[in-house]
C-alpha positions, 0 to 999 in steps of 0.5 A, spaced: 698 414 883 700 418 878 697 425 878 694 427 871 698 433 867 692 437 866 691 437 874 698 439 875 698 445 871 691 447 874 695 446 881 700 450 878 696 456 876 692 456 883 699 456 887 702 462 883 695 466 883 695 464 891 702 467 892 700 473 887 694 474 891 696 474 898 702 478 896 697 483 893 693 483 899 700 484 904 702 490 900 695 493 899 696 493 891 690 497 888 685 492 886 687 487 891 688 479 891 684 479 884 689 483 881 695 480 884 693 473 882 691 475 875 698 479 874 702 473 877 698 468 873 698 472 867 706 474 868 708 466 869 703 464 862 707 470 858 714 467 861 712 460 858 709 457 864 704 451 863 698 454 866 691 451 865 684 454 867 681 451 873 675 446 871 668 450 870 665 448 877 671 451 880 670 457 876 663 457 877 664 457 885 669 462 885 664 467 881 658 465 886 662 466 892 664 473 889 657 475 888 655 473 895 661 477 898 658 483 894 651 481 896 652 481 903 653 488 903 646 490 902 643 490 909 636 493 911 640 499 914 643 500 907 636 500 904 634 504 909 639 509 908 638 509 900 630 510 901 632 516 906 637 519 900 633 516 894 634 522 890 642 524 890 643 516 890 639 515 884 642 521 881 649 519 882 647 512 880 644 514 873 649 519 871 655 514 872 651 508 869 649 513 863 657 515 863 659 508 862 654 506 857 656 512 853 663 511 854 662 504 852 659 506 845 664 511 844 669 506 845 666 501 840 665 506 835 672 509 835 676 502 836 672 497 834 672 494 841 667 488 842 661 490 846 662 485 852 669 488 853 667 495 852 661 495 857 665 491 862 671 496 861 667 502 862 663 500 868 664 505 873 667 501 878 667 493 881 673 491 878 673 484 880 666 483 878 666 486 871 673 482 870 669 476 872 663 478 868 667 480 862 670 473 862 663 470 863 660 474 857 665 472 852 669 479 852 677 480 853 678 479 861 685 481 861 683 488 857 678 489 862 682 488 868 687 493 864 682 498 863 679 498 871 686 497 874 689 504 870 682 507 873 683 504 880 690 507 880 688 513 878 682 514 882 687 512 888 692 517 886 687 523 885 681 522 890 685 521 897 690 526 896 685 531 894 680 530 900 686 530 905 689 536 902 682 540 901 679 538 908 685 535 912 680 530 916 682 528 923 677 523 924 680 516 923 674 512 926 669 509 921 663 513 922 656 511 922 658 503 923 657 501 931 664 498 933 661 491 934 659 491 927 666 492 924 669 488 929 664 482 931 665 475 929 660 471 924 656 466 926 658 459 923 651 456 922 649 463 918 655 463 914 654 455 912 647 456 910 648 462 906 654 458 902 649 452 901 644 457 899 648 461 894 652 455 891 645 451 890 642 457 887 648 459 883 649 452 880 642 451 878 642 458 874 649 456 871 646 450 868 640 454 865 646 458 861 643 465 864 648 470 862 652 471 869 647 468 872 652 465 877 654 472 879 648 475 880 644 469 883 650 469 889 649 477 889 641 476 890 641 470 895 646 474 899 642 481 899 635 477 900 637 472 906 642 477 909 637 483 909 631 478 911 634 474 917 641 472 917 644 480 919 651 478 918 656 484 918 661 481 913 663 474 911 670 471 912 676 474 909 677 467 906 671 467 902 673 473 899 680 471 898 678 464 895 673 468 890 678 473 888 684 468 887 680 463 883 677 468 878 684 472 878 688 466 877 683 463 871 683 469 867 691 470 868 692 463 865 688 466 859 693 472 858 698 471 852 703 476 849 697 476 843 692 478 848 697 484 851 698 486 844 691 487 843 690 492 849 695 497 845 690 500 840 686 502 846 691 505 851 690 512 849 682 511 849 683 508 856 687 514 858 682 519 856 676 515 859 679 515 866 680 522 866 673 523 863 671 519 869 675 522 874 673 529 872 665 527 872 665 524 878 668 530 882 664 535 878 658 530 880 660 530 887 660 538 888 653 538 884 650 533 889 653 537 895 650 543 893 643 541 891 642 535 896 645 538 903 650 532 903 657 533 906 662 534 900 667 529 903 661 523 902 659 525 895 666 525 893 668 518 896 661 516 894 662 518 886 669 516 885 669 511 879 672 505 882 675 501 888 668 500 892 672 497 898 677 502 898 673 508 898 668 505 903 674 504 908 677 511 906 670 514 908 671 512 915 678 515 915 675 521 912 669 522 917 664 521 911 657 518 912 660 510 911 653 507 910 651 512 905 657 511 901 656 504 902 649 504 899 652 509 893 657 504 891 653 497 892 647 500 889 651 502 882 654 495 882 647 491 883 644 495 878 650 494 873 650 486 875 642 486 873 643 491 867 649 489 863 648 482 861 642 483 857 645 489 854 651 486 852 647 480 849 643 486 845 650 490 843 653 483 841 648 481 836 648 488 833 655 488 832 655 481 829 649 484 824 653 490 822 660 485 821 664 489 827 669 484 829 673 487 835 681 485 835 681 484 843 675 479 842 679 475 838 684 474 844 678 470 848 675 466 842 680 461 842 679 459 849 671 459 848 672 454 842 676 450 846 670 449 851 673 453 857 
């Protein structure tokens, strides 16, 4: 039986993306497997490889599982910690969100960047989620990925050396999380039930064409089910690999030379934005430590504008309050997932009414028109 050419092209996309994602994971590339898959597939596409996006059901499933892997970090302990440190966490989340929205508005005014691209690219963290969200909402996912990757690399170059140099932490243990929670296995049936619930809810919401409904539904299902009765410490690494490779490969298959050229007008603005985010995060961390009584290391890592997974790991290595750092980053991601879709829709309608056409948005218009 002859395999259809389109299926071969999709298989090639996923194969190249998987190799890039696994390599990125092995060398600890900032952004992880998602960025590795995107770079590998995108590079192959630019070089002329006949790549095609995975089918819609696979892309939707990848986004649902991505939501599940984020939502599983919201536990009853996370909620208790947020409640116990509600004021500093709320101040951090609100400040970073306002800074992101102000940056997106400025980018839209100065560079004529489309609303989905500006808002997702200016979000304080959650690279994989924001790239997938931009792709779902009609923004330029490659441009968003570039903006986040530049910021993530910059954060990784600034925050760890700063903390290490100033505080010289000696602790290498993950503070605040019992050893059995970190190393323990996950019950198979609980994972299976969560996957079934997440896919059922995500596919149902996706059929209703709710903006980013598959991502948000996966996040909500995992958060509610895990806090209420599942109590899973984490999900298998294969889930995260599947989600990030599926999403990253699909986005990489849309990268063209034109899409890369579209990013050039925003390079300077993106660099200024990165410097502003890092400087604001450091200033906010210092202010929170002064007024809230929290230790400065926890505030620095919790206020870092990007790389939630990496910052949570670093919190343990630096002896910070890991559950609180987790709560700070997860709270920000959850709020972004709830707030951004309707805000993007509103800003997009306003831009259309004003006759604003963003150059980077054109890079995805052809894909949308062709029924991606």
